[in-house]
Structures are given as structure tokens and as C-alpha cells.
C-alpha beads as a LAMMPS data file, in Angstrom:
LAMMPS data file: protein, C-alpha beads

128 atoms
127 bonds

1 atom types
1 bond types

-500.0 500.0 xlo xhi
-500.0 500.0 ylo yhi
-500.0 500.0 zlo zhi

Masses

1 110.0

Atoms # bond

1 1 1 -442.156 410.805 164.234
2 1 1 -439.061 410.756 162.055
3 1 1 -436.801 407.693 162.311
4 1 1 -433.830 408.019 164.642
5 1 1 -430.641 408.662 162.686
6 1 1 -427.935 406.125 163.464
7 1 1 -424.257 406.073 162.476
8 1 1 -422.481 402.698 162.515
9 1 1 -418.688 402.750 162.523
10 1 1 -416.299 399.829 162.229
11 1 1 -412.989 398.771 160.789
12 1 1 -413.126 398.603 156.998
13 1 1 -411.990 394.984 157.386
14 1 1 -415.444 394.387 158.914
15 1 1 -417.435 396.031 156.083
16 1 1 -419.337 392.894 155.050
17 1 1 -420.654 392.362 158.591
18 1 1 -421.561 396.042 158.899
19 1 1 -423.532 395.992 155.638
20 1 1 -425.632 393.227 157.218
21 1 1 -425.984 395.132 160.504
22 1 1 -427.063 398.262 158.617
23 1 1 -430.038 396.282 157.304
24 1 1 -430.848 394.826 160.733
25 1 1 -430.795 398.280 162.342
26 1 1 -432.948 399.692 159.523
27 1 1 -435.464 396.898 160.181
28 1 1 -435.636 398.160 163.786
29 1 1 -436.910 401.494 162.432
30 1 1 -433.673 403.501 162.375
31 1 1 -432.358 405.649 159.539
32 1 1 -428.777 404.396 159.123
33 1 1 -426.852 407.396 157.770
34 1 1 -423.342 405.906 157.652
35 1 1 -422.165 404.901 154.198
36 1 1 -418.540 403.827 154.732
37 1 1 -419.372 400.095 154.523
38 1 1 -420.776 400.588 151.020
39 1 1 -418.293 403.168 149.712
40 1 1 -415.364 402.087 147.525
41 1 1 -412.428 401.151 149.780
42 1 1 -410.014 403.154 147.627
43 1 1 -411.620 406.583 148.106
44 1 1 -409.171 409.238 149.319
45 1 1 -408.673 409.229 153.108
46 1 1 -409.571 412.930 153.461
47 1 1 -412.830 412.369 151.594
48 1 1 -413.652 409.363 153.781
49 1 1 -412.898 411.314 156.964
50 1 1 -415.023 414.270 155.874
51 1 1 -417.948 412.051 154.855
52 1 1 -417.787 409.985 158.059
53 1 1 -417.654 413.144 160.202
54 1 1 -420.651 414.654 158.409
55 1 1 -422.680 411.456 158.774
56 1 1 -421.763 410.999 162.441
57 1 1 -422.748 414.585 163.246
58 1 1 -426.157 414.061 161.578
59 1 1 -426.918 411.104 163.834
60 1 1 -428.489 410.827 167.277
61 1 1 -427.122 407.352 168.002
62 1 1 -423.556 406.274 167.200
63 1 1 -422.746 402.559 167.247
64 1 1 -419.061 401.641 167.101
65 1 1 -418.115 398.016 166.434
66 1 1 -414.736 397.206 167.982
67 1 1 -414.831 393.464 167.231
68 1 1 -412.239 393.968 164.483
69 1 1 -409.358 396.308 165.425
70 1 1 -409.056 399.488 163.387
71 1 1 -405.942 399.689 161.229
72 1 1 -406.258 403.464 160.783
73 1 1 -407.300 404.563 164.273
74 1 1 -410.524 405.973 162.858
75 1 1 -412.696 404.195 165.432
76 1 1 -410.970 406.082 168.233
77 1 1 -411.643 409.375 166.461
78 1 1 -415.294 408.444 165.964
79 1 1 -415.664 407.548 169.650
80 1 1 -414.127 410.894 170.646
81 1 1 -416.295 412.845 168.221
82 1 1 -419.451 411.097 169.468
83 1 1 -418.569 411.767 173.104
84 1 1 -417.590 415.396 172.514
85 1 1 -420.790 416.136 170.589
86 1 1 -423.128 414.494 173.114
87 1 1 -424.323 411.655 170.886
88 1 1 -425.792 408.490 172.375
89 1 1 -422.792 406.175 172.047
90 1 1 -423.035 402.392 171.907
91 1 1 -419.930 400.183 171.764
92 1 1 -420.188 396.636 170.389
93 1 1 -417.220 394.425 171.215
94 1 1 -414.160 394.643 173.416
95 1 1 -412.941 397.797 175.091
96 1 1 -410.065 399.199 173.050
97 1 1 -409.063 402.038 175.413
98 1 1 -410.520 403.996 178.349
99 1 1 -412.921 406.228 176.388
100 1 1 -415.496 403.519 175.556
101 1 1 -416.129 403.392 179.307
102 1 1 -418.000 406.684 178.822
103 1 1 -420.466 405.174 176.322
104 1 1 -424.137 405.040 177.295
105 1 1 -424.173 401.359 176.385
106 1 1 -421.552 398.656 175.942
107 1 1 -422.539 395.350 174.372
108 1 1 -420.424 392.261 173.873
109 1 1 -422.473 391.139 170.848
110 1 1 -424.589 392.630 168.100
111 1 1 -427.582 390.703 169.445
112 1 1 -427.297 392.596 172.747
113 1 1 -426.917 395.875 170.871
114 1 1 -429.971 395.144 168.723
115 1 1 -432.062 394.441 171.840
116 1 1 -430.949 397.749 173.373
117 1 1 -431.640 399.665 170.133
118 1 1 -435.127 398.128 169.984
119 1 1 -435.974 399.365 173.488
120 1 1 -434.305 402.771 172.953
121 1 1 -436.308 403.259 169.759
122 1 1 -439.572 402.324 171.488
123 1 1 -438.899 404.760 174.347
124 1 1 -438.063 407.579 171.913
125 1 1 -441.266 406.921 169.963
126 1 1 -443.358 406.970 173.169
127 1 1 -441.749 410.196 174.376
128 1 1 -441.974 411.816 170.963

Bonds

1 1 1 2
2 1 2 3
3 1 3 4
4 1 4 5
5 1 5 6
6 1 6 7
7 1 7 8
8 1 8 9
9 1 9 10
10 1 10 11
11 1 11 12
12 1 12 13
13 1 13 14
14 1 14 15
15 1 15 16
16 1 16 17
17 1 17 18
18 1 18 19
19 1 19 20
20 1 20 21
21 1 21 22
22 1 22 23
23 1 23 24
24 1 24 25
25 1 25 26
26 1 26 27
27 1 27 28
28 1 28 29
29 1 29 30
30 1 30 31
31 1 31 32
32 1 32 33
33 1 33 34
34 1 34 35
35 1 35 36
36 1 36 37
37 1 37 38
38 1 38 39
39 1 39 40
40 1 40 41
41 1 41 42
42 1 42 43
43 1 43 44
44 1 44 45
45 1 45 46
46 1 46 47
47 1 47 48
48 1 48 49
49 1 49 50
50 1 50 51
51 1 51 52
52 1 52 53
53 1 53 54
54 1 54 55
55 1 55 56
56 1 56 57
57 1 57 58
58 1 58 59
59 1 59 60
60 1 60 61
61 1 61 62
62 1 62 63
63 1 63 64
64 1 64 65
65 1 65 66
66 1 66 67
67 1 67 68
68 1 68 69
69 1 69 70
70 1 70 71
71 1 71 72
72 1 72 73
73 1 73 74
74 1 74 75
75 1 75 76
76 1 76 77
77 1 77 78
78 1 78 79
79 1 79 80
80 1 80 81
81 1 81 82
82 1 82 83
83 1 83 84
84 1 84 85
85 1 85 86
86 1 86 87
87 1 87 88
88 1 88 89
89 1 89 90
90 1 90 91
91 1 91 92
92 1 92 93
93 1 93 94
94 1 94 95
95 1 95 96
96 1 96 97
97 1 97 98
98 1 98 99
99 1 99 100
100 1 100 101
101 1 101 102
102 1 102 103
103 1 103 104
104 1 104 105
105 1 105 106
106 1 106 107
107 1 107 108
108 1 108 109
109 1 109 110
110 1 110 111
111 1 111 112
112 1 112 113
113 1 113 114
114 1 114 115
115 1 115 116
116 1 116 117
117 1 117 118
118 1 118 119
119 1 119 120
120 1 120 121
121 1 121 122
122 1 122 123
123 1 123 124
124 1 124 125
125 1 125 126
126 1 126 127
127 1 127 128
């Protein structure tokens, strides 16, 4: 079975933490397709938006970290895109507006999210 594709979104101010989480999620057997935490921070906004949208749409699971508020509002767009396209949405951190209430999973910490991703991945592998 192919690895589950996972998109991880967060404020760019949280990029260092997300680079670490990308590795943790990969170790759980996921294919992390999001690249914004490793891209140069000065890339044009339209390029970043297009790349993030493409990567999110390729994924099955979308994890949005709200522990650091977004300065651009991009996290809200990513949440809306994930919900509208039927992705499995996981929120890590505080609720920033009403739409995260529609996520399949809300976790206060990354440790809780990792535990959920571990079980989700095992179930998907069993079911094929």
C-alpha cells in the first residue's frame, strides 16, 4: 500500500517546529507533501499560494497547526480548502474560528495528533 499523503500547514513563524514535525510524521509512515516549511520565506506570495494549494489537494490528510497565529490568514484558507474538498482535517492547537469545529480531529498538542495519526495510519493499512 502506498503511504498516506499528508499536508502540514502552519504559520511561517512556526517553520522550524514544522520541519521537525514533518520528520516525525514521515517516521509514522506518511508521505508529507507540504514543502512550505522548507521553501525560502521570500518566494512570491502567489507562487506560495499556488504551491500550497497543489500540495494540499494531493493529500488525504491535512494537519493545520494553529499554535502560532497566522499573519497572512493562510491557515484559514487551508482549513476551508480542506473542508470543501473532503480531506481528513486535523487541527493542532487552539480554535481560531468556528470552522475548525468541523475537523475530524482536534488535538491540543502534537503528541495527541501523532497518536491519532498512528492509529489512523494503521486502520488505513488494515482496510487497504
